[in-house]
gemmi code that builds the backbone of each chain (N, CA, C; Angstrom):
import gemmi

chains = {
    "A": [
        ("GLY", (0.784, -1.194, -0.012), (-0.078, 0.033, -0.041), (0.837, 1.273, -0.017)),
        ("ALA", (0.235, 2.425, -0.162), (0.911, 3.677, -0.222), (1.377, 4.100, 1.066)),
        ("VAL", (2.431, 4.841, 1.159), (3.059, 5.237, 2.388), (3.092, 6.720, 2.460)),
        ("VAL", (2.588, 7.239, 3.640), (2.683, 8.712, 3.876), (3.541, 8.844, 5.125)),
        ("SER", (4.501, 9.667, 4.997), (5.457, 9.778, 6.063), (5.245, 11.125, 6.824)),
        ("GLN", (5.216, 11.235, 8.013), (4.947, 12.527, 8.790), (6.128, 12.685, 9.921)),
        ("HIS", (6.549, 13.832, 9.934), (7.670, 14.106, 10.760), (7.719, 15.555, 11.382)),
        ("PRO", (8.031, 15.778, 12.669), (8.331, 14.703, 13.590), (7.014, 14.038, 14.190)),
        ("SER", (7.283, 12.888, 14.805), (6.182, 12.236, 15.473), (5.765, 12.927, 16.832)),
        ("TRP", (6.685, 13.605, 17.454), (6.372, 14.206, 18.745), (7.334, 15.417, 18.847)),
        ("VAL", (6.710, 16.504, 19.273), (7.453, 17.755, 19.318), (7.071, 18.522, 20.604)),
        ("ILE", (7.960, 18.998, 21.368), (7.494, 19.901, 22.600), (8.221, 21.234, 22.336)),
        ("CYS", (7.418, 22.249, 22.498), (8.062, 23.527, 22.199), (7.574, 24.603, 23.338)),
        ("LYS", (8.330, 25.650, 23.290), (7.932, 26.791, 24.273), (6.898, 27.622, 23.619)),
        ("SER", (5.965, 28.182, 24.474), (4.984, 29.106, 24.002), (5.671, 30.245, 23.226)),
        ("GLY", (5.054, 30.609, 22.090), (5.574, 31.743, 21.286), (6.554, 31.327, 20.187)),
        ("THR", (6.899, 30.059, 20.217), (7.818, 29.594, 19.068), (6.928, 28.963, 18.044)),
        ("SER", (7.565, 28.774, 16.839), (6.920, 28.095, 15.717), (7.354, 26.713, 15.483)),
        ("VAL", (6.626, 25.836, 15.042), (6.783, 24.369, 14.804), (6.411, 24.013, 13.414)),
        ("LYS", (7.280, 23.289, 12.805), (7.025, 22.968, 11.297), (6.860, 21.378, 11.302)),
        ("ILE", (5.770, 20.994, 10.778), (5.522, 19.543, 10.522), (5.455, 19.193, 9.033)),
        ("GLU", (6.234, 18.110, 8.767), (6.290, 17.609, 7.462), (5.400, 16.517, 7.002)),
        ("CYS", (4.898, 16.404, 5.894), (4.044, 15.402, 5.388), (4.575, 14.969, 4.023)),
        ("ARG", (4.987, 13.711, 3.859), (5.605, 13.337, 2.552), (4.810, 12.046, 1.991)),
        ("SER", (4.478, 12.210, 0.880), (4.075, 10.863, 0.195), (5.248, 10.233, -0.352)),
        ("LEU", (5.538, 8.996, 0.039), (6.770, 8.382, -0.368), (6.786, 7.635, -1.693)),
        ("ASP", (5.764, 7.007, -2.039), (5.667, 6.235, -3.349), (4.731, 6.725, -4.365)),
        ("PHE", (4.179, 7.948, -4.149), (3.200, 8.320, -5.123), (3.160, 9.980, -4.990)),
        ("GLN", (2.690, 10.526, -6.083), (2.627, 12.065, -6.012), (1.283, 12.512, -5.482)),
        ("ALA", (1.295, 13.490, -4.891), (-0.081, 14.007, -4.494), (-0.254, 15.534, -4.675)),
        ("THR", (-1.048, 15.898, -5.517), (-1.163, 17.358, -5.666), (-2.084, 17.971, -4.691)),
        ("THR", (-2.691, 17.155, -3.828), (-3.415, 17.513, -2.692), (-3.157, 16.808, -1.513)),
        ("MET", (-3.072, 17.520, -0.465), (-2.808, 16.759, 0.868), (-3.824, 17.510, 1.936)),
        ("PHE", (-4.141, 16.888, 2.950), (-5.022, 17.320, 3.868), (-4.521, 17.350, 5.303)),
        ("TRP", (-4.775, 18.258, 6.052), (-4.354, 18.435, 7.360), (-5.439, 18.345, 8.324)),
        ("TYR", (-5.237, 17.443, 9.462), (-6.409, 17.207, 10.403), (-5.796, 17.595, 11.826)),
        ("ARG", (-6.659, 17.852, 12.708), (-6.356, 18.017, 14.022), (-7.240, 17.044, 14.846)),
        ("GLN", (-6.643, 16.428, 15.868), (-7.419, 15.503, 16.650), (-7.129, 15.896, 18.150)),
        ("PHE", (-8.324, 16.296, 18.884), (-8.203, 16.438, 20.286), (-8.337, 15.055, 20.920)),
        ("PRO", (-7.767, 14.957, 22.200), (-7.926, 13.702, 23.032), (-9.357, 13.132, 22.917)),
        ("LYS", (-9.357, 11.812, 22.557), (-10.650, 11.093, 22.617), (-11.654, 11.774, 21.697)),
        ("GLN", (-11.327, 12.473, 20.715), (-12.276, 12.946, 19.766), (-11.857, 12.543, 18.249)),
        ("SER", (-12.648, 12.894, 17.375), (-12.575, 12.581, 15.985), (-11.578, 13.619, 15.417)),
        ("LEU", (-11.379, 13.266, 14.121), (-10.429, 14.183, 13.337), (-11.185, 15.269, 12.778)),
        ("MET", (-10.709, 16.492, 12.844), (-11.298, 17.610, 12.151), (-10.472, 18.136, 11.161)),
        ("LEU", (-11.002, 18.251, 9.916), (-10.242, 18.712, 8.734), (-9.957, 20.368, 9.083)),
        ("MET", (-8.655, 20.531, 8.935), (-8.128, 21.930, 9.077), (-8.128, 22.669, 7.755)),
        ("ALA", (-7.422, 21.997, 6.790), (-7.185, 22.668, 5.543), (-6.741, 21.685, 4.416)),
        ("THR", (-6.845, 22.088, 3.235), (-6.489, 21.357, 2.196), (-5.203, 21.992, 1.514)),
        ("SER", (-4.319, 21.285, 1.381), (-3.006, 21.773, 0.829), (-2.897, 21.384, -0.638)),
        ("ASN", (-2.658, 22.603, -1.560), (-2.731, 22.346, -2.913), (-1.417, 22.720, -3.456)),
        ("GLU", (-0.804, 21.641, -4.242), (0.571, 22.024, -4.823), (0.399, 23.155, -5.850)),
        ("GLY", (1.282, 24.095, -5.570), (1.291, 25.154, -6.695), (0.294, 26.319, -6.395)),
        ("SER", (-0.432, 26.220, -5.319), (-1.461, 27.225, -5.106), (-1.665, 27.448, -3.650)),
        ("LYS", (-2.419, 28.313, -3.176), (-2.741, 28.602, -1.818), (-3.637, 27.468, -1.244)),
        ("ALA", (-3.441, 27.226, 0.058), (-4.173, 26.159, 0.788), (-5.562, 26.731, 0.942)),
        ("THR", (-6.476, 25.758, 1.164), (-7.973, 26.127, 1.363), (-8.246, 25.737, 2.814)),
        ("TYR", (-8.562, 26.773, 3.588), (-8.777, 26.489, 5.134), (-10.341, 26.256, 5.375)),
        ("GLU", (-10.583, 25.479, 6.386), (-11.948, 25.239, 6.771), (-12.322, 26.390, 7.671)),
        ("GLN", (-13.594, 26.626, 7.754), (-14.177, 27.749, 8.613), (-13.697, 27.478, 10.124)),
        ("GLY", (-13.106, 28.665, 10.555), (-12.735, 28.679, 11.928), (-11.232, 28.427, 12.085)),
        ("VAL", (-10.658, 28.099, 11.074), (-9.136, 27.803, 11.151), (-8.382, 29.035, 10.726)),
        ("GLU", (-7.478, 29.456, 11.477), (-6.753, 30.790, 11.216), (-5.540, 30.466, 10.273)),
        ("LYS", (-5.609, 30.981, 9.082), (-4.629, 30.639, 8.092), (-3.241, 31.337, 8.509)),
        ("ASP", (-3.328, 32.469, 9.194), (-2.067, 33.063, 9.532), (-1.419, 32.310, 10.698)),
        ("LYS", (-2.203, 31.522, 11.420), (-1.663, 30.798, 12.526), (-1.061, 29.461, 12.008)),
        ("PHE", (-1.834, 28.821, 11.197), (-1.485, 27.537, 10.622), (-0.989, 27.665, 9.208)),
        ("LEU", (0.307, 27.974, 8.956), (0.681, 28.084, 7.565), (1.014, 26.774, 6.862)),
        ("ILE", (0.388, 26.756, 5.708), (0.596, 25.556, 4.889), (1.345, 25.804, 3.575)),
        ("ASN", (2.442, 25.070, 3.276), (3.101, 25.183, 1.984), (3.243, 23.741, 1.389)),
        ("HIS", (2.812, 23.755, 0.120), (2.821, 22.411, -0.592), (3.904, 22.658, -1.657)),
        ("ALA", (5.229, 22.379, -1.223), (6.420, 22.840, -1.983), (6.621, 21.870, -3.185)),
        ("SER", (6.176, 20.602, -3.205), (6.306, 19.750, -4.240), (5.174, 18.687, -4.260)),
        ("LEU", (5.296, 17.886, -5.220), (4.165, 16.896, -5.437), (4.227, 15.769, -4.364)),
        ("THR", (5.321, 15.854, -3.553), (5.419, 14.882, -2.494), (5.555, 15.379, -1.056)),
        ("LEU", (5.459, 16.725, -1.012), (5.677, 17.327, 0.329), (4.805, 18.426, 0.622)),
        ("SER", (4.148, 18.385, 1.838), (3.381, 19.499, 2.356), (3.923, 19.683, 3.740)),
        ("THR", (3.910, 21.014, 4.099), (4.422, 21.340, 5.543), (3.269, 22.251, 6.185)),
        ("LEU", (3.081, 21.892, 7.411), (2.249, 22.753, 8.342), (3.094, 23.424, 9.413)),
        ("THR", (3.175, 24.748, 9.455), (3.748, 25.539, 10.432), (2.736, 26.036, 11.354)),
        ("VAL", (2.923, 25.746, 12.653), (2.167, 26.389, 13.695), (2.946, 27.574, 14.272)),
        ("THR", (2.471, 28.736, 13.902), (3.131, 29.933, 14.213), (2.875, 30.398, 15.667)),
        ("SER", (3.889, 30.978, 16.408), (3.716, 31.498, 17.627), (2.754, 30.571, 18.531)),
        ("ALA", (3.237, 29.391, 18.667), (2.395, 28.335, 19.258), (1.984, 28.664, 20.781)),
        ("HIS", (0.868, 28.329, 21.149), (0.365, 28.536, 22.580), (-0.128, 27.238, 23.071)),
        ("PRO", (-0.295, 27.084, 24.416), (-0.754, 25.874, 24.849), (-2.041, 25.317, 24.242)),
        ("GLU", (-2.968, 26.124, 23.883), (-4.222, 25.579, 23.293), (-3.995, 25.032, 21.986)),
        ("ASP", (-2.778, 25.225, 21.405), (-2.472, 24.626, 20.062), (-1.957, 23.148, 20.350)),
        ("SER", (-1.795, 22.683, 21.437), (-1.316, 21.397, 21.830), (-2.400, 20.435, 21.275)),
        ("SER", (-1.955, 19.454, 20.484), (-3.039, 18.582, 19.869), (-2.214, 17.476, 19.034)),
        ("PHE", (-2.968, 16.645, 18.406), (-2.347, 15.595, 17.614), (-2.772, 15.991, 16.165)),
        ("TYR", (-1.656, 16.261, 15.336), (-1.980, 16.736, 13.932), (-1.618, 15.570, 13.008)),
        ("ILE", (-2.581, 15.289, 12.025), (-2.407, 14.176, 11.108), (-2.557, 14.730, 9.687)),
        ("CYS", (-1.704, 14.202, 8.794), (-1.977, 14.656, 7.381), (-2.429, 13.421, 6.551)),
        ("SER", (-2.913, 13.654, 5.473), (-3.319, 12.503, 4.624), (-3.103, 12.920, 3.168)),
        ("ALA", (-2.971, 12.046, 2.278), (-2.856, 12.223, 0.872), (-3.611, 11.325, 0.091)),
        ("PRO", (-4.284, 11.720, -0.965), (-5.139, 10.726, -1.681), (-4.319, 10.125, -2.870)),
        ("LYS", (-4.618, 8.779, -3.094), (-3.918, 8.111, -4.226), (-5.021, 7.400, -4.921)),
        ("ALA", (-4.990, 7.461, -6.290), (-6.044, 6.820, -7.043), (-5.752, 5.304, -6.948)),
        ("SER", (-7.030, 4.594, -6.646), (-6.956, 3.125, -6.836), (-7.317, 2.562, -8.057)),
        ("PHE", (-7.370, 1.369, -8.311), (-7.630, 0.719, -9.672), (-9.090, 0.957, -9.883)),
        ("GLU", (-9.997, 1.283, -8.894), (-11.346, 1.536, -9.106), (-11.535, 3.059, -9.464)),
        ("LEU", (-10.508, 3.756, -9.562), (-10.392, 5.136, -9.887), (-11.093, 5.992, -8.760)),
        ("GLU", (-11.072, 5.445, -7.663), (-11.563, 6.128, -6.411), (-10.182, 6.535, -5.726)),
        ("ASN", (-10.243, 7.787, -5.245), (-9.045, 8.200, -4.472), (-9.058, 7.725, -3.030)),
        ("ILE", (-8.196, 6.923, -2.555), (-8.054, 6.401, -1.265), (-7.096, 7.314, -0.445)),
        ("GLN", (-7.558, 7.779, 0.732), (-6.675, 8.627, 1.496), (-5.732, 7.765, 2.381)),
        ("TYR", (-4.471, 8.037, 2.309), (-3.460, 7.414, 3.180), (-3.058, 8.413, 4.250)),
        ("PHE", (-2.900, 8.043, 5.347), (-2.647, 8.853, 6.561), (-1.250, 8.730, 7.067)),
        ("GLY", (-0.640, 9.870, 7.437), (0.616, 9.879, 8.210), (0.326, 9.306, 9.631)),
        ("ALA", (1.364, 9.048, 10.319), (1.214, 8.493, 11.681), (0.891, 9.514, 12.688)),
        ("GLY", (1.039, 10.795, 12.382), (0.583, 11.903, 13.270), (1.641, 12.465, 13.934)),
        ("THR", (1.577, 13.718, 14.415), (2.484, 14.507, 15.176), (1.883, 14.969, 16.470)),
        ("ARG", (2.400, 14.642, 17.515), (1.951, 14.975, 18.858), (2.690, 16.303, 19.246)),
        ("LEU", (1.988, 17.411, 19.314), (2.491, 18.757, 19.636), (2.113, 19.116, 20.933)),
        ("SER", (3.115, 19.414, 21.860), (2.925, 19.789, 23.245), (3.529, 21.119, 23.297)),
        ("VAL", (2.747, 22.241, 23.705), (3.269, 23.608, 23.830), (3.275, 23.940, 25.308)),
        ("LEU", (4.513, 24.154, 25.875), (4.614, 24.411, 27.219), (4.371, 25.958, 27.650)),
    ],
    "B": [
        ("ALA", (-24.026, 17.940, 1.080), (-23.651, 17.837, 2.549), (-23.552, 16.352, 2.911)),
        ("GLN", (-22.660, 16.023, 3.772), (-22.491, 14.620, 4.113), (-22.188, 14.544, 5.646)),
        ("SER", (-22.595, 13.586, 6.315), (-22.425, 13.430, 7.677), (-22.227, 11.898, 8.087)),
        ("VAL", (-21.685, 11.540, 9.138), (-21.618, 10.268, 9.725), (-22.008, 10.208, 11.168)),
        ("THR", (-22.715, 9.181, 11.495), (-23.095, 9.033, 12.917), (-22.542, 7.646, 13.399)),
        ("GLN", (-21.642, 7.636, 14.383), (-21.240, 6.348, 14.981), (-22.216, 6.317, 16.289)),
        ("LEU", (-22.953, 5.199, 16.296), (-23.913, 5.075, 17.307), (-23.442, 4.795, 18.705)),
        ("ASP", (-22.274, 4.321, 18.729), (-21.622, 3.762, 20.018), (-20.311, 4.466, 20.298)),
        ("SER", (-20.010, 5.140, 21.368), (-18.754, 5.755, 21.612), (-17.842, 4.535, 22.115)),
        ("HIS", (-18.468, 3.690, 22.770), (-17.648, 2.587, 23.369), (-18.287, 1.149, 23.148)),
        ("VAL", (-17.468, 0.162, 22.771), (-18.049, -1.128, 22.653), (-17.074, -2.106, 23.366)),
        ("SER", (-17.619, -2.975, 24.192), (-16.696, -3.825, 24.909), (-17.137, -5.214, 24.562)),
        ("VAL", (-16.193, -6.229, 24.181), (-16.538, -7.523, 23.846), (-15.548, -8.474, 24.505)),
        ("SER", (-15.862, -9.709, 24.528), (-14.827, -10.761, 25.070), (-14.033, -11.291, 23.845)),
        ("GLU", (-12.837, -11.668, 24.208), (-12.079, -12.140, 23.040), (-12.779, -13.452, 22.422)),
        ("GLY", (-12.887, -13.543, 21.186), (-13.504, -14.639, 20.479), (-14.989, -14.480, 20.266)),
        ("THR", (-15.515, -13.399, 20.686), (-16.985, -13.069, 20.410), (-16.990, -12.066, 19.277)),
        ("PRO", (-18.221, -12.033, 18.708), (-18.425, -11.230, 17.497), (-18.418, -9.692, 17.911)),
        ("VAL", (-17.962, -8.891, 16.948), (-17.885, -7.398, 16.974), (-18.837, -6.710, 15.987)),
        ("LEU", (-19.468, -5.879, 16.547), (-20.356, -5.006, 15.778), (-20.175, -3.577, 16.086)),
        ("LEU", (-19.760, -2.737, 15.162), (-19.605, -1.344, 15.273), (-20.427, -0.684, 14.224)),
        ("ARG", (-21.487, 0.160, 14.833), (-22.533, 0.758, 13.960), (-22.172, 2.093, 13.412)),
        ("CYS", (-22.672, 2.261, 12.064), (-22.424, 3.510, 11.550), (-23.423, 3.771, 10.575)),
        ("ASN", (-23.984, 5.051, 10.608), (-25.000, 5.494, 9.700), (-24.616, 6.711, 9.123)),
        ("TYR", (-24.822, 6.962, 7.787), (-24.336, 8.125, 7.075), (-25.549, 8.844, 6.459)),
        ("SER", (-25.246, 10.104, 5.970), (-26.095, 10.834, 5.059), (-25.113, 11.535, 4.084)),
        ("SER", (-25.628, 11.530, 2.790), (-24.798, 12.180, 1.680), (-25.808, 12.592, 0.652)),
        ("SER", (-25.483, 13.815, 0.027), (-26.267, 14.330, -1.075), (-25.850, 13.653, -2.401)),
        ("TYR", (-24.752, 13.026, -2.386), (-24.315, 12.388, -3.597), (-24.023, 10.927, -3.318)),
        ("SER", (-23.663, 10.202, -4.350), (-23.338, 8.687, -4.166), (-22.137, 8.766, -3.264)),
        ("PRO", (-22.262, 8.158, -2.109), (-21.139, 8.038, -1.008), (-20.103, 7.027, -1.365)),
        ("SER", (-18.915, 7.314, -0.923), (-17.891, 6.218, -0.658), (-17.858, 6.176, 0.884)),
        ("LEU", (-17.651, 5.029, 1.349), (-17.603, 4.899, 2.801), (-16.311, 3.964, 3.218)),
        ("PHE", (-15.849, 4.383, 4.321), (-14.585, 3.738, 4.734), (-14.780, 3.453, 6.226)),
        ("TRP", (-13.947, 2.423, 6.778), (-13.653, 2.301, 8.063), (-12.061, 2.350, 8.350)),
        ("TYR", (-11.775, 3.199, 9.176), (-10.383, 3.218, 9.561), (-10.178, 2.811, 10.968)),
        ("VAL", (-9.029, 2.313, 11.287), (-8.599, 1.994, 12.720), (-7.440, 2.821, 13.140)),
        ("GLN", (-7.425, 3.129, 14.405), (-6.312, 3.973, 14.924), (-5.934, 3.368, 16.314)),
        ("HIS", (-4.666, 2.968, 16.369), (-4.184, 2.544, 17.554), (-3.509, 3.762, 18.391)),
        ("PRO", (-3.490, 3.607, 19.590), (-2.955, 4.763, 20.421), (-1.762, 5.503, 19.927)),
        ("ASN", (-1.786, 6.769, 19.665), (-0.761, 7.670, 19.156), (-0.187, 7.184, 17.852)),
        ("LYS", (-1.141, 6.570, 17.038), (-0.811, 6.119, 15.696), (-1.590, 6.884, 14.649)),
        ("GLY", (-1.203, 6.803, 13.535), (-1.995, 7.252, 12.367), (-3.232, 6.426, 11.961)),
        ("LEU", (-3.930, 6.665, 11.041), (-5.062, 5.737, 10.753), (-4.619, 4.839, 9.764)),
        ("GLN", (-5.212, 3.524, 9.727), (-5.051, 2.536, 8.990), (-6.396, 2.149, 8.264)),
        ("LEU", (-6.467, 2.077, 6.964), (-7.698, 1.700, 6.227), (-7.995, 0.269, 6.524)),
        ("LEU", (-9.187, -0.051, 6.999), (-9.690, -1.348, 7.148), (-10.301, -1.944, 5.797)),
        ("LEU", (-11.268, -1.019, 5.334), (-11.979, -1.459, 4.239), (-12.739, -0.283, 3.677)),
        ("LYS", (-13.177, -0.393, 2.368), (-13.832, 0.766, 1.765), (-15.104, 0.177, 0.800)),
        ("TYR", (-16.021, 0.968, 0.717), (-17.009, 0.708, -0.213), (-17.080, 1.949, -1.182)),
        ("THR", (-17.031, 1.573, -2.501), (-17.122, 2.654, -3.539), (-18.486, 2.598, -4.265)),
        ("SER", (-18.548, 1.608, -5.197), (-19.783, 1.444, -5.933), (-20.028, -0.003, -6.385)),
        ("ALA", (-19.131, -0.832, -5.908), (-19.218, -2.302, -6.353), (-20.095, -3.042, -5.336)),
        ("ALA", (-19.532, -4.157, -4.981), (-20.316, -5.099, -4.030), (-20.513, -4.418, -2.803)),
        ("THR", (-21.826, -4.682, -2.292), (-22.181, -3.975, -1.013), (-21.674, -4.644, 0.106)),
        ("LEU", (-21.206, -5.831, 0.078), (-20.489, -6.523, 1.202), (-19.057, -6.452, 0.862)),
        ("VAL", (-18.410, -5.766, 1.826), (-17.046, -5.485, 1.644), (-16.258, -6.099, 2.616)),
        ("LYS", (-15.089, -6.827, 2.080), (-14.235, -7.457, 3.101), (-12.959, -6.729, 3.206)),
        ("GLY", (-12.413, -6.566, 4.350), (-11.275, -5.783, 4.752), (-10.207, -6.662, 5.232)),
        ("ILE", (-9.184, -5.972, 5.889), (-8.155, -6.628, 6.421), (-8.562, -7.138, 7.897)),
        ("ASN", (-7.729, -8.068, 8.358), (-7.881, -8.531, 9.707), (-9.175, -9.088, 10.114)),
        ("GLY", (-9.819, -9.629, 9.021), (-11.070, -10.355, 9.212), (-12.393, -9.540, 9.271)),
        ("PHE", (-12.290, -8.194, 9.113), (-13.337, -7.243, 9.287), (-14.138, -7.248, 7.944)),
        ("GLU", (-15.259, -6.956, 7.982), (-16.117, -6.675, 6.882), (-17.345, -5.755, 7.198)),
        ("ALA", (-17.902, -5.183, 6.158), (-18.959, -4.282, 6.344), (-19.837, -4.391, 5.173)),
        ("GLU", (-21.176, -4.024, 5.497), (-22.243, -4.164, 4.481), (-22.825, -2.831, 4.166)),
        ("PHE", (-22.871, -2.402, 3.030), (-23.510, -1.050, 2.642), (-24.995, -1.451, 2.345)),
        ("LYS", (-25.812, -0.726, 3.195), (-27.245, -0.888, 3.056), (-27.860, 0.399, 2.787)),
        ("LYS", (-28.021, 0.689, 1.577), (-28.672, 1.976, 1.182), (-30.084, 2.310, 1.728)),
        ("SER", (-30.931, 1.286, 1.805), (-32.138, 1.575, 2.422), (-32.170, 2.024, 3.894)),
        ("GLU", (-31.094, 1.506, 4.586), (-30.924, 1.827, 5.954), (-29.891, 2.929, 6.262)),
        ("THR", (-29.243, 3.406, 5.134), (-28.153, 4.418, 5.174), (-27.141, 3.972, 6.253)),
        ("SER", (-26.799, 2.641, 6.168), (-25.796, 2.201, 7.247), (-24.770, 1.521, 6.562)),
        ("PHE", (-23.573, 1.427, 7.315), (-22.399, 0.763, 6.979), (-21.716, 0.144, 8.196)),
        ("HIS", (-22.371, -0.793, 8.756), (-21.872, -1.351, 9.983), (-20.615, -2.226, 9.835)),
        ("LEU", (-19.684, -2.183, 10.778), (-18.462, -2.934, 10.706), (-18.676, -4.239, 11.555)),
        ("THR", (-18.251, -5.334, 11.122), (-18.512, -6.582, 11.820), (-17.070, -7.417, 11.719)),
        ("LYS", (-16.931, -8.346, 12.726), (-15.902, -9.304, 12.671), (-16.429, -10.581, 13.560)),
        ("PRO", (-16.256, -11.643, 13.049), (-16.913, -12.906, 13.639), (-16.150, -13.259, 14.967)),
        ("SER", (-15.013, -12.892, 15.266), (-14.231, -13.330, 16.446), (-13.217, -12.221, 16.699)),
        ("ALA", (-13.422, -11.456, 17.835), (-12.503, -10.477, 18.250), (-11.230, -11.032, 18.889)),
        ("HIS", (-10.160, -10.275, 18.529), (-8.810, -10.533, 19.073), (-8.291, -9.379, 19.915)),
        ("MET", (-7.530, -9.762, 20.900), (-6.993, -8.617, 21.782), (-6.453, -7.599, 20.964)),
        ("SER", (-5.739, -7.878, 19.822), (-5.046, -6.824, 19.021), (-6.095, -5.882, 18.272)),
        ("ASP", (-7.352, -6.241, 18.341), (-8.360, -5.420, 17.704), (-8.737, -4.226, 18.575)),
        ("ALA", (-8.251, -4.154, 19.830), (-8.598, -3.072, 20.724), (-7.913, -1.885, 20.127)),
        ("ALA", (-8.877, -0.719, 19.739), (-8.461, 0.292, 19.114), (-9.557, 1.358, 19.014)),
        ("GLU", (-9.287, 2.486, 18.444), (-10.409, 3.393, 17.959), (-10.807, 3.236, 16.531)),
        ("TYR", (-12.065, 3.169, 16.275), (-12.529, 2.962, 14.931), (-13.417, 4.135, 14.283)),
        ("PHE", (-13.063, 4.422, 13.299), (-13.686, 5.661, 12.640), (-14.441, 5.266, 11.273)),
        ("CYS", (-15.731, 5.733, 11.190), (-16.372, 5.431, 10.017), (-16.273, 6.747, 9.236)),
        ("VAL", (-16.018, 6.715, 7.947), (-15.723, 7.995, 7.109), (-16.544, 7.893, 5.912)),
        ("VAL", (-17.093, 9.077, 5.428), (-17.781, 9.231, 4.131), (-17.167, 10.191, 3.304)),
        ("THR", (-17.141, 10.071, 2.140), (-16.809, 11.176, 1.140), (-17.810, 10.985, -0.047)),
        ("SER", (-18.098, 12.023, -0.712), (-19.129, 12.108, -1.742), (-18.391, 12.205, -3.055)),
        ("ARG", (-18.643, 11.205, -3.992), (-17.880, 11.303, -5.268), (-18.406, 12.519, -6.076)),
        ("GLY", (-19.498, 12.910, -6.024), (-19.982, 13.973, -6.740), (-19.855, 15.426, -6.171)),
        ("GLY", (-19.462, 15.521, -4.855), (-19.670, 16.838, -4.236), (-18.384, 17.248, -3.597)),
        ("GLY", (-17.196, 16.962, -4.264), (-15.952, 17.550, -3.673), (-14.868, 16.468, -3.585)),
        ("GLY", (-15.133, 15.333, -4.149), (-14.058, 14.361, -4.268), (-13.425, 13.834, -2.991)),
        ("ASN", (-12.292, 14.418, -2.557), (-11.516, 13.796, -1.546), (-11.834, 14.335, -0.080)),
        ("LYS", (-12.690, 15.204, 0.083), (-12.932, 15.588, 1.435), (-13.645, 14.682, 2.167)),
        ("LEU", (-13.055, 14.195, 3.293), (-13.578, 13.150, 4.119), (-14.273, 13.784, 5.331)),
        ("THR", (-15.376, 13.215, 5.717), (-16.080, 13.578, 6.989), (-16.077, 12.296, 7.926)),
        ("PHE", (-15.544, 12.590, 9.175), (-15.330, 11.580, 10.023), (-16.433, 11.420, 10.943)),
        ("GLY", (-16.778, 10.146, 11.395), (-17.513, 10.017, 12.619), (-16.886, 10.315, 13.825)),
        ("THR", (-17.516, 10.235, 14.949), (-16.874, 10.606, 16.185), (-16.047, 9.447, 16.873)),
        ("GLY", (-16.080, 8.291, 16.229), (-15.203, 7.263, 16.605), (-15.938, 6.252, 17.627)),
        ("THR", (-15.541, 5.060, 17.690), (-15.989, 4.014, 18.548), (-14.686, 3.283, 19.164)),
        ("GLN", (-14.554, 3.450, 20.480), (-13.489, 2.845, 21.165), (-13.775, 1.261, 21.323)),
        ("LEU", (-13.109, 0.388, 20.842), (-13.455, -1.032, 21.073), (-12.395, -1.615, 22.145)),
        ("LYS", (-12.921, -2.172, 23.088), (-12.325, -2.758, 24.082), (-12.579, -4.308, 24.083)),
        ("VAL", (-11.369, -5.021, 24.086), (-11.485, -6.495, 24.062), (-10.920, -7.109, 25.289)),
        ("GLU", (-11.877, -7.938, 26.034), (-11.420, -8.398, 27.244), (-11.193, -9.972, 27.169)),
        ("LEU", (-10.348, -10.434, 28.053), (-10.104, -11.896, 28.124), (-11.295, -12.553, 28.535)),
    ],
}
model = gemmi.Model(1)
for chain_id, residues in chains.items():
    chain = gemmi.Chain(chain_id)
    for i, (resn, *xyz) in enumerate(residues, 1):
        res = gemmi.Residue()
        res.name, res.seqid = resn, gemmi.SeqId(i, " ")
        for name, pos in zip(("N", "CA", "C"), xyz):
            atom = gemmi.Atom()
            atom.name, atom.element = name, gemmi.Element(name[0])
            atom.pos, atom.b_iso = gemmi.Position(*pos), 0.0
            res.add_atom(atom)
        chain.add_residue(res)
    model.add_chain(chain)
structure = gemmi.Structure()
structure.add_model(model)
structure.setup_entities()
């Protein structure tokens, strides 16, 4: 199956600093990637859609200046949490769609990044 | 618009007994439905998917699900639970006609497997 790599898996930072999370599709190209946020014992909430070569599309209520997304290539999207605060502490997960033989796009997920802001 | 309802937030079964995790959906377009499993502090793994072919879908690790349009359901089942099945399970819907890849997640069902 397809592989999506997410790095780092865990990061601790001080309040006010910025943190960058990388999402790579290892064996396929992805013009679109998705970023999710998951609070403890809750479901995944879509934050934004990362588009290669154009601006990301943010879901309602997500601050685009807070969560900067860059889709630098067909295999890499980055999420930067700027001026992080304790309320930004969460589990962030990326996904990338890959076409299957049924011509349906199947989403493959990274292992997630646990962000803890002190 | 699309939505998913997972009817049980927690399910507890004994090892070797059947598993049933319930999911109902709504979608304005022809839906694609998925079940994903998430182990603690891990990403999501695809268990199985329904697109438009057979309504009974078999997935990995002995899981299967049946798409019932009349009931707008896509319940996940397994004949015999194993300790390693303990995890969080998410039912997910996407609409082929209404936006392609955007997934809508259910709230999840925590499966506990006891000896």
